[in-house]
C-alpha positions in Angstrom: 0.0 0.2 0.1 1.9 3.4 -1.2 1.4 6.5 0.8 3.2 9.6 0.2 5.0 10.5 3.5 6.1 14.0 4.0 8.3 16.0 6.4 6.3 18.8 8.2 9.2 20.6 10.1 10.6 23.9 10.2 13.8 23.1 7.7 12.5 20.1 5.6 9.1 21.0 5.2 7.2 19.0 2.1 10.7 16.5 1.7 8.9 13.6 0.9 8.5 9.6 -0.6 6.1 7.6 -2.2 6.8 4.4 0.4 5.1 0.9 0.7 4.0 1.3 4.6 2.9 -1.9 5.3 7.0 -2.9 5.1 6.6 -0.9 8.6 5.7 -1.9 12.1 5.4 1.8 13.8 5.8 5.5 13.4 9.1 4.6 14.7 10.4 2.5 11.6 8.3 4.5 9.1 9.9 7.7 10.9 13.9 6.1 10.5 13.1 5.5 7.3 12.1 8.9 5.9 14.9 10.5 8.1 17.4 8.6 6.6 16.1 8.9 3.2 16.5 12.7 3.9 20.0 12.3 5.1 21.4 10.6 1.6 19.6 13.4 0.1 20.8 16.0 2.0 24.4 14.2 1.6 23.9 13.9 -2.1 23.5 17.7 -2.7 26.0 18.4 -0.3 24.0 19.9 2.1 26.0 19.0 4.8 25.1 21.8 7.8 21.7 20.5 7.1 22.3 16.8 7.5 23.5 17.5 10.9 19.7 19.2 11.9 18.6 16.2 10.0 20.5 13.7 12.1 18.6 15.6 15.7 15.0 15.0 13.9 12.6 13.1 15.8 9.8 12.6 13.7 6.7 11.3 14.7 2.6 11.7 14.0 0.4 13.7 15.4 -2.9 12.6 13.3 -3.3 8.4 14.0 -3.1 6.7 17.7 -2.1 3.5 16.0 -0.3 2.8 13.6 -2.2 0.9 11.3 -4.7 3.5 11.4 -2.8 4.7 8.3 -4.3 2.2 6.0 -7.9 3.3 6.6 -7.3 7.3 5.7 -8.0 8.6 2.5 -5.6 11.1 3.3 -3.0 11.6 0.2 -0.4 12.8 2.8 0.8 11.1 5.9 2.8 13.9 7.7 5.4 13.1 10.2 6.2 16.0 12.3 10.1 16.9 13.3 9.6 20.0 14.8 7.8 19.9 17.9 8.8 17.3 20.7 
């Protein structure tokens, strides 16, 4: 099941990937994956100061109580927040 996962954060707002959400079991796993995708992108584009900021991100979701809830949503984008803790 493919969903667009997008970061909602002061520095990285809009970074997104289309991801098969069924290969993950939690928002922690999904957040870890999208964070690594972001870091790879930043490194490939020589944005090294932003890599340091990205490494500190703690991505989480505010809209769903359980990970399985994203399977049933009609939302076209699943947001992972990095700007609050």
